[in-house]
N, C-alpha and C positions, 0 to 999 in steps of 0.2 A: 356532542359525541364523545365517546371514550375509545382510546387507542391502547392496545395492550400487546404483550408478548407472553407466550405460555409454552409449557412443555406438556405433550400428550402422546402417550404410547411411543415414547422414545424419539419423538420429533419435536422441533420447535415450530410453533405457529405464531403468526403476526397478523393482527387485524383489528376489527371492531369488537367492542363489548356491546351487545344488543340485548337488553333485558337481562336475563340470567344466563346468557350464553355468549360464546365467542364465535366469531365468523371470520375466516381468513380473508385478507385482501385478495382481489382478483389478480390474475396474471402473474402470480408469484411475487407481488410487490412486498417490500419490507417496510418497517417503521422508518428506517433511514430514508428510503425512497419517498415516503409520504411527507416526512418533514422537509426534505429538500424541495418538493413540489410546492409546499406551503399550504396554509389554511384555506386559501381561496379555491384550491382545486379539490378540497375534501368533499363537498356536497355531491359533485359528479361521481366521485369514487364510491360514496355511500349508496348512491342510486344504483350503481352496478350490482351491488350485493343484496340490495333490499328484497328483490323478488325471490332470491334463493335462501334468504336468511332462515326462514322457518324450517327448511329441510337440511341445511348445511351447518347449523349452529351446533356447537358442542357445549353441554352444560358447564357452567363455571365450576360446579362441584367436582367435575371429572378432570380438571386440568390443574396444573401447578403454575401459578403466575410467576413469571420472571420479571426482572426489572424492565420497565416499559420501553427503555431504549438503551443502546450502548452509547454513552455520551461521547461527543467529540472533545469536550473539556467540561470541567466543573469549577465554577467560581462560587464562593460562598461569601456573602456580604454580612455585615453586622449592622442591621438597619433598625433595631428596636432599642430605643434609649433606655428603657426600663431594664432590659437584659444587661446592658453595659453597666448601669448603676450597681446591680447586684453582683456581677462577676468581678468588678474591680474591688469591691469590698471583700470578696473571697480571696483574691490574689494579694491585694495590697493592704488589707485591713481597714480601708476607708473607702466609702463610695465616692466615685468621681467619674465624670464624663469629660474627657479632654476636649478643649475648644476645637481641636482639629476634627473631631467626630462630626461636628455640625456643618463643616465646610463642604465635604464631599462624601459620598457613600463608599466606605472602604471595604475591600474584599481580599481574600486570599485564594489561591488555586489549590484545590484538593485533588485526590487521586481518582481518575476515571477508571482505573483498573481494579478498584476494590469495591465496586458497586454490588450490593446484595439486594435481594428481593424480599417482599413481605413473606413471612413464613420461614425464612432462613434462620438457622442458628448462627449467631454472631460470635466469633471467637476472638476475644480481645487480646492485646499484649499483656504481659505481666504488669498489672496496675492495681493500686489500692484505691483509686478514685475514678472508677468507670462511670460515665455519664451519658445521657441522651441529649439531643437538642431538637426541639420541635420547630420545624420550618416548613415552608412551601417553596418548591422550586418552579421557576418559569422555564419552559422548554422553547428553544428558538427554532423557528421554521424559516423557509425561504420566502423571499418577497421579490417578485419580478422587477428587474431594473435596479436592484440594490445589491451592493456587495457587503453590506453590513458594517461599513466603516464610517466613523465620525457622525453618528446618527443624532438627530435632535430627539428629545424625549417623545414627541409625538410620532416621529418616524419609528423610533425604537419600540414603542408600544405595538405597532403594526407587525413587528417581527416576532411577537410572542404567539407561538402556536397553541400553547396550552399550559396546564399546571399539573404538578404531581406533588405528593407528600415527600418530604425530604428530612431524614434523620441523620444528623451529623454526629455520629458516635464519637466520644471524646474520652481520652485517658488524661485526666486533668493533671496528675502528678508528672507525667511525661511531658505534657504540653508546657507546664510551668517551668520545668528544668530547661527545656530547649529554648524557650523564649527569653531566658536570662542571657542568652548569647546574641540577642537582638535579631533572631531569625525565627521563622515558624509562625503559626503552628505547623508542624509537619508530622513527625512520627506519633505525636499524640492524637492525630486525627486520621491518618491515611490507611488504617487497617480495615475500615468499613464505613460505607455510607449507604443507607437504605433509600431507594426510590420506589414509589408505587402508590397504590396497587396498579395504576394505569395513568395515562395522560388524559385529563378532561380538557377538551378544547376551549380556547379562550372565549368563543362566541356564547358558550353556556352561561357566562357570567356578565354579559353585556348589560343587562338590566340592573345589576348590582353596583357597577362601578360609579363612584361619585364624580363630581365635577372636577376634582383635582386628580382623578385617576386611581384613587385608592379603592381597594376591594374589601368591604367589611364582612368577611366570612369567619365563622367561628373555628377555633383550633383548640384541641385538648389532647392531653397525654395521661395515660394510666400506667402504673406499675403494679403488677399483680392484682389488678382489679380496682386499685385505689387511684382516684383522680389526683394527680400531682399539680397540674397546671392547666390554665386555659386563658385564651386571649382572642382578640380580633386581629386579623391580618392587616387591617387598616390602621393599626397602631404603629406601623412602620414609619420611619422619619421621611422616607421617600417612596413614591409609588414605583412599581416595577419598571415602568417606562423610563424613569430616571436612572434606575440601576443599569438597565440594558444600554442606555445612552452613554453612561460613564464607562462601562466595560468596552464600548466600541471606540472610545476616544483614543486617537493615535494607535488604533488597533482594529480588530474586526470581531464581530460575533457571527457565527455560521450555524446553519441547521444542525441540530443535535447538541448544541451547547446547552448546559443547564446552569441557571443562576439561582442560588439559594437566597432566600429572604433574610437569612440570619435568624437567630433564635428568638422566639416569642418571649414576651415578658410574662410576669405573673406565674412563675413556675414552669417556664418553657424548658428549663434545664435544672439539674440539681445544684450546680455551682452557684447559680443566682440565689437559691434558697440558703445554701451554706453561708454565703456572704451576708445575707440579711440576718441569719440566726446566730452567726458567730461560732457555729459548730457544724459537724457533718450530720445534719438532720434535714431531711430524710437521709438514710445511709446511702453510700455509693452502691451502684448495681453490683450484683453478685451472680455467680453461676446459678442458672435455673430461673432467674427473674424473667418475667414476660413484660415487654414494653409494647403498649398499643397506642397509636396515634390516630386521631380522627380529625378530618378537616371537612367542613361543610361544603357540599357540592363536588367533592373529590372522592372521598371514601375513607378507608381504614387500612393501615399497615400494622402488622404485629411481628415481633421477633422475640426469640428467647436467647438469653445470654448463655453461651457455651463456656467450656473450660479454656483457659488461656493456653495457647499453643507454645510448646518449647521452641526456642530459637538458639542458634549458635552464639557463643559469647564473642564479644569484640573487646580487645584490651583497651585501657585508657591511653591517652596521649603519652608518647614517650618524650622525655627531656632531650632537647636537641642543642647542639653547640652554637648554632647560628653562624657557622663558618660560611664564607662567601665563595670559597674555592674548594675544589676536591683536594683531599689530602694526598 
């Protein structure tokens, strides 16, 4: 099943994507409600709308898809070894994967308030190195009897409600500057993250998951019609169940959380290719560029790069005396 949010005639709708149309949930339910109830409750809900779907559906062509959920939080992992190899070459001049990468799946928190939908114009900060990142996001749903804390990988896999395409837009020059202070990425990332076009429920992929929990579905990204990168999601170093389990360690995952896979290898972002080439080839994204991402079994998202928005100036740090008492 596919779950979506959309705008139509000035109102927001939330419900199922059935064929080439959208059908609202019954009883005014929202995506947040459905995620909280969990995947086990979804078939009964779908049965409620099935009889009326033919008459109540609105064609997809007549709606504007919104991001498929309002995330409770967004964690983004770095689970593809090949991506790390290329990006470290871009940043440090030499390809290297730290020993610590292999120990645990590392993530950072990104901004749940800067989520954009497929079709939106993305307005970046003032940057000379705008980049995309081809990822898949796992969306967490509720599980009866579990508070989402300290999960085993097997338990964690059961908390995955479904999957969506995830584009972690990145201003690489800003990211590189702030990470020299041993923090971040932050402002190099938090201006936009695309999620969409909808959530495809986890049960749609049950026949594809291998014995270790990996999902071998194809991913690809195009800039202005040219395919820049493609990979299999199963090239992650850990399956999603492990990522969710690690996120829950000494913490919690809750319905509406989104966990990004990290950037695919083999051209999943420009920075990887810059590191391998030793130069900015292909060039950084520029105003007017169209970025399209496609993931097997989920669908397609597309965004156009807009003009950087002007922002107020902030002065550099002032020299201080380091006095310990007021004058």
